[in-house]
C-alpha positions in Angstrom: -38.0 9.3 32.5 -40.3 7.4 30.2 -39.5 3.9 28.8 -39.1 5.2 25.3 -36.6 7.9 26.3 -34.7 5.4 28.4 -34.7 2.9 25.5 -33.2 5.6 23.1 -30.7 6.6 25.7 -29.5 3.1 26.1 -29.3 2.7 22.3 -27.4 5.9 22.0 -24.9 4.9 24.7 -24.5 1.5 23.0 -23.8 3.1 19.6 -21.2 5.4 21.1 -19.6 2.5 22.9 -19.4 0.4 19.7 -17.9 3.3 17.8 -15.3 4.0 20.6 -14.3 0.3 20.7 -14.6 -0.5 17.0 -13.1 2.6 15.3 -9.5 2.0 16.3 -9.9 -1.7 15.2 -11.3 -0.5 11.9 -8.5 2.0 11.3 -5.9 -0.8 12.1 -7.6 -3.1 9.6 -7.4 -0.3 6.9 -3.7 0.2 7.6 -3.1 -3.6 7.5 -5.0 -3.9 4.2 -2.9 -1.1 2.6 0.3 -2.7 3.9 -0.7 -6.1 2.4 -1.5 -4.4 -0.9 1.9 -2.6 -0.8 3.7 -5.9 -0.3 1.8 -7.5 -3.2 2.4 -4.5 -5.5 6.1 -4.4 -4.6 6.4 -8.2 -5.2 4.6 -7.9 -8.5 6.8 -5.0 -9.8 9.9 -6.8 -8.7 8.8 -10.0 -10.5 8.1 -7.9 -13.7 11.6 -6.4 -13.4 13.1 -9.9 -13.3 10.9 -11.1 -16.2 11.7 -8.0 -18.3 15.4 -8.7 -17.7 15.0 -12.3 -18.7 12.9 -11.5 -21.8 15.0 -8.5 -23.0 18.3 -10.0 -21.8 19.0 -6.7 -20.1 17.4 -4.9 -17.2 15.1 -1.9 -17.6 16.5 1.5 -17.2 13.4 2.9 -15.5 10.0 1.9 -14.3 8.5 3.5 -17.4 10.3 0.9 -19.5 8.0 -1.7 -17.9 5.0 0.2 -19.0 6.4 1.0 -22.5 7.2 -2.7 -23.0 3.6 -3.7 -22.1 4.2 -5.4 -18.8 1.8 -2.9 -17.2 -0.8 -0.6 -18.7 0.2 1.7 -15.9 2.3 1.2 -12.8 0.5 -0.2 -9.7 -0.4 2.3 -7.0 1.5 2.6 -3.8 -1.5 2.3 -1.4 0.2 4.2 1.3 0.9 7.3 -0.8 -2.1 6.6 -3.1 0.0 7.3 -6.1 1.8 5.3 -8.8 4.4 8.0 -9.2 5.8 7.9 -5.7 7.8 4.7 -6.2 11.5 5.1 -5.5 13.5 3.2 -8.1 16.9 1.8 -7.2 19.2 2.4 -10.2 22.7 0.9 -10.3 25.0 1.5 -13.3 22.1 3.1 -15.2 19.8 0.1 -14.9 16.8 -0.5 -12.6 17.6 -3.2 -10.0 14.9 -2.7 -7.4 12.3 -0.3 -6.1 10.9 0.9 -2.7 7.8 2.6 -1.5 8.0 6.3 -1.6 5.9 6.5 1.5 7.2 8.1 4.7 6.4 6.8 8.1 6.6 3.6 10.0 4.5 0.5 9.3 2.5 -1.5 11.8 5.5 -3.9 11.8 7.8 -1.1 13.0 9.8 -0.8 9.8 10.0 2.3 7.6 7.8 2.0 4.5 10.7 3.4 2.5 12.7 0.3 3.3 10.1 -2.0 1.8 
């Protein structure tokens, strides 16, 4: 086998090895990034619910009330479902008190996304 062929064979094997080792880590980083964004979006929306309640002296009746009142141009996206319409609002006595992710599945922390 010539030196050039051997060189390209070694390069090819190295690339495959890097991909096999790096791909799972890359996927884990993507999941972790989405989960961090989900936590921040949930925190942001929950804070806006509190602020709306303080400003209006009554809680919103829906997530759309937050948009209509100008607190958001549009609701943040749930990065796990990649949608801003999958949020699961918690409504008690006809008022919005909290919300959860509409995503199914288990997080890297071992908890259900729907419990976040």
